[in-house]
N, C-alpha and C positions, 0 to 999 in steps of 0.2 A: 673812384672807379669809372672807367670810360664806358659810354654807351656803345655797343657793338652794332654796326650797320652793314648790310649787304645791299649792293646795287644791282638791280635787274634791268639791264640795258645800259650800255656804255657809250651812248651817243653824246651830243653836245651837253645836255643837262647832267647826265651821269658823270662825265669827265669833269664838269664844273664842280659838282658836289665832291668828287674825289680830291680835287685841288684844295678845296676849302678844308676838308677833313685832314689833309696832309699838314696843314698849319695849325691844327688844334690838338690839345692834349686830352680833352674831355670826350672825344669821339674817336672810335677805332673802326676803320674799314677792314672787314674780315673776309669779304667775298665779292666777286664781280661775276655776273652772268651775262654773256654776250655771245652771239653766234659768229663773230669775226674771229679770224685766226689770232693766236697769241702774238705773233709777230706784228700784225696790224694793230692790235691793241697797244703794244709797246710804242709803235711809231706815232699813233694818233694821241697818245698820252704825252709823249715828249714834245711833239710839234703840233700845236693847235693853231689853226689859221686865224682865230679870233683872239684868243688869250695869249698867244705867243708860245715861246719855248719854256717848258717846265725847268725851273732852276736846279732842282736836285737830280740825282741819278734815277734813270728809268730803265728797268730791265725785266725780262721774263725768264724765269728759270724754274725748272721742276714743277711746273703747273701753278706758279705764283707770279703775280705782277708786283714788283717793288717800285715804288715811287717815293723817293726821299726816305722817310722813316716808316712809310706805310708798306705792309706786305699783305696782299690780298690773294686768297685762293681763287683761281679762275675756273669757271664753269661755262659750258657751252650747250645749252638746251633751249628749245623753243617753248617747252611746257614747264612753267614755273612750279607746277605741283610735283615735279620730279626732284626738285632741289631739297636737299637736307643740309643743314648747317650745324649738325651736332658737334663735329670736331672743332669748328671755328668758334662756336659760342659756348 
């Protein structure tokens, strides 16, 4: 059974963690909270200036970011106390 993880903040470290999770079977990325637009999250996930282009498919659709086998629900709030992950977890 995989450990379910949510990332609050999808900057350099958050994206790096997401890339690591995308290559693991024992960890599942279920949600990402960031105030950037979904289109921007898609772009910066696919094209990272330090780590290069992500090898798998990256797309945003219906409020989810898909990167390879990872499908994470997108949230956009500055107040983390507003986040609930009942459906994802």
